[in-house]
C-alpha positions as CSV (number, residue, x, y, z in Angstrom):
1,X,40.5,-40.6,29.7
2,X,38.8,-41.7,26.3
3,X,35.1,-41.4,26.0
4,X,33.7,-44.8,25.6
5,X,31.8,-46.3,22.4
6,X,28.4,-46.2,21.6
7,X,27.1,-49.6,20.4
8,X,23.7,-50.0,19.1
9,X,22.3,-54.0,18.9
10,X,19.6,-54.8,16.6
11,X,17.5,-57.2,14.9
12,X,14.4,-58.8,14.6
13,X,12.3,-60.0,18.0
14,X,13.4,-63.6,18.8
15,X,17.0,-63.2,16.9
16,X,18.6,-63.7,20.4
17,X,20.2,-60.1,21.3
18,X,19.7,-61.1,24.8
19,X,21.4,-64.1,25.1
20,X,24.4,-62.8,22.8
21,X,24.6,-59.5,25.1
22,X,24.9,-61.7,27.7
23,X,27.9,-63.5,26.4
24,X,29.7,-60.0,25.4
25,X,28.9,-59.0,29.2
26,X,30.9,-61.9,30.3
27,X,34.3,-60.6,28.5
28,X,35.3,-57.7,31.2
29,X,37.8,-56.7,28.6
30,X,35.5,-54.9,26.6
31,X,34.3,-52.7,29.5
32,X,30.7,-52.6,28.4
33,X,27.6,-51.3,30.3
34,X,24.0,-51.6,29.3
35,X,22.0,-48.7,28.7
36,X,18.4,-49.5,30.5
37,X,15.7,-48.0,28.1
38,X,12.7,-46.8,29.2
39,X,9.0,-48.0,28.4
40,X,5.6,-48.0,28.8
41,X,4.7,-51.9,28.1
42,X,3.8,-54.0,31.2
43,X,6.9,-55.6,33.3
44,X,7.5,-59.5,32.4
45,X,8.0,-61.8,34.6
46,X,11.5,-61.8,35.9
47,X,12.1,-58.6,34.8
48,X,13.5,-56.0,37.5
49,X,12.9,-52.4,37.3
50,X,16.4,-50.5,36.3
51,X,17.4,-53.4,35.1
52,X,15.9,-54.8,32.5
53,X,13.9,-51.1,31.6
54,X,12.5,-48.3,33.2
55,X,8.8,-49.0,33.6
56,X,7.0,-45.6,33.4
57,X,3.5,-44.1,32.2
58,X,2.6,-43.1,28.8
59,X,2.4,-39.3,30.2
60,X,6.1,-39.2,31.8
61,X,7.1,-40.6,28.6
62,X,5.7,-38.5,26.0
63,X,7.3,-35.5,28.9
64,X,10.5,-36.8,28.0
65,X,9.9,-36.8,24.6
66,X,8.9,-33.1,24.9
67,X,11.6,-32.4,26.9
68,X,14.4,-33.8,24.4
69,X,15.6,-36.1,27.3
70,X,15.8,-39.1,24.8
71,X,18.6,-40.2,22.1
72,X,16.0,-42.1,20.7
73,X,12.1,-43.2,21.0
74,X,9.6,-45.5,19.2
75,X,6.3,-47.3,19.5
76,X,6.8,-50.7,18.8
77,X,3.5,-52.9,19.1
78,X,1.5,-50.4,21.1
79,X,4.3,-49.5,23.2
80,X,6.6,-46.8,23.8
81,X,10.7,-47.5,24.1
82,X,13.3,-44.8,24.2
83,X,17.0,-44.1,25.5
84,X,17.9,-41.3,28.0
85,X,20.5,-39.1,26.6
86,X,21.6,-38.2,29.6
87,X,22.4,-41.3,31.0
88,X,24.5,-42.1,27.9
89,X,26.6,-39.5,27.6
90,X,27.4,-39.7,31.2
91,X,28.3,-43.5,31.0
92,X,30.5,-42.8,27.9
93,X,32.0,-40.1,29.5
94,X,33.7,-41.8,32.2
95,X,35.1,-44.2,29.3
96,X,32.4,-46.7,29.6
97,X,31.0,-48.7,26.2
98,X,27.7,-48.0,26.2
99,X,25.5,-51.0,24.5
100,X,21.8,-49.8,23.1
101,X,19.6,-52.9,22.5
102,X,17.5,-51.3,20.7
103,X,14.8,-51.9,17.1
104,X,15.7,-50.5,13.9
105,X,13.5,-47.2,14.2
106,X,15.8,-46.0,17.2
107,X,18.7,-47.3,15.7
108,X,18.0,-44.9,12.5
109,X,18.0,-42.0,14.7
110,X,20.9,-42.9,17.0
111,X,22.8,-43.6,13.7
112,X,21.9,-39.8,12.4
113,X,22.4,-37.6,15.9
114,X,25.6,-40.1,16.8
115,X,27.9,-40.7,13.6
116,X,30.2,-42.3,15.9
117,X,28.1,-45.1,17.0
118,X,29.2,-48.8,16.4
119,X,25.6,-50.3,14.5
120,X,25.3,-54.3,14.3
121,X,22.5,-55.8,13.2
122,X,21.6,-59.3,14.3
123,X,20.1,-61.8,11.7
124,X,18.3,-65.2,11.9
125,X,19.6,-67.8,10.0
126,X,16.0,-68.2,8.3
127,X,12.7,-66.7,8.8
128,X,11.9,-69.9,9.4
129,X,14.0,-70.3,12.1
130,X,13.0,-66.8,13.8
131,X,9.1,-68.2,13.5
132,X,10.2,-71.0,15.6
133,X,11.9,-68.9,18.1
134,X,9.3,-66.5,18.3
135,X,6.1,-69.3,19.2
136,X,8.6,-71.4,21.0
137,X,8.9,-68.3,24.0
138,X,4.9,-68.9,24.4
139,X,5.0,-65.3,26.2
140,X,2.4,-63.6,24.0
141,X,-1.0,-63.9,22.1
142,X,-1.1,-65.1,18.2
143,X,-2.0,-61.5,17.4
144,X,1.3,-59.7,19.1
145,X,3.2,-62.6,17.5
146,X,1.7,-61.9,13.9
147,X,2.7,-58.0,14.6
148,X,6.1,-59.2,15.9
149,X,6.6,-61.2,12.9
150,X,5.1,-58.5,10.2
151,X,8.1,-56.1,12.3
152,X,10.8,-58.5,11.6
153,X,10.2,-58.6,8.1
154,X,10.1,-55.0,7.3
155,X,13.3,-54.6,10.0
156,X,15.3,-57.2,7.4
157,X,15.1,-54.6,5.0
158,X,17.1,-52.4,6.9
159,X,20.2,-54.1,6.8
160,X,22.0,-51.5,5.0
161,X,21.9,-48.8,7.5
162,X,24.1,-51.0,9.7
163,X,28.0,-51.0,9.8
164,X,28.1,-54.5,10.8
165,X,25.8,-57.3,10.0
166,X,25.9,-60.7,12.0
167,X,24.4,-64.1,11.3
168,X,22.8,-66.1,15.0
169,X,23.2,-69.6,13.6
170,X,25.0,-69.9,16.9
171,X,24.9,-68.1,19.7
172,X,28.6,-68.5,20.3
173,X,30.0,-67.8,17.3
174,X,27.9,-64.7,16.9
175,X,28.9,-63.3,20.2
176,X,32.5,-63.9,19.3
177,X,31.7,-62.3,16.0
178,X,30.6,-59.5,17.5
179,X,33.5,-59.5,20.1
180,X,36.0,-59.1,17.4
181,X,34.3,-56.1,15.9
182,X,34.3,-54.4,19.2
183,X,38.0,-55.2,19.7
184,X,38.6,-54.0,16.3
185,X,37.3,-50.4,17.5
186,X,39.0,-50.6,20.7
187,X,42.3,-50.9,19.4
């Protein structure tokens, strides 16, 4: 059995990664599976344990780092995020194409550890549009919004570490572009 692909989807907060991911997963020919990350941040309304994230304590997360259980990890706006390594390896060994939806610090770690990873950075059509998208969610305090915008500004400077950059000016077009990229690797 051919080992599955490792696909990194990154982009600033509010760029539409989750919406694009849903479009990609609607295509059964891509044989995609989502890698559920571990986090210490509180669960948001509508999120489900083991589907959106594994919600854990800070102590449990620090144990995972110390024991080498994570493919990548980072701290973002005061919370820890990471990808369980064994979980990803097991899925790839079954021939599934694993999607990691992670931020740039984590992506750098995965790219260094897994040179075969396909890395895709999704960018907004403009920074002003990104600001509009983040504010329109109305899920966070102004202080958190500012931290997300500062982080986004930094992340946009790291495009060159990714193998592909896709502009999300239209969700369907962006998803189709990413599907084309993945089909190229699957041939």
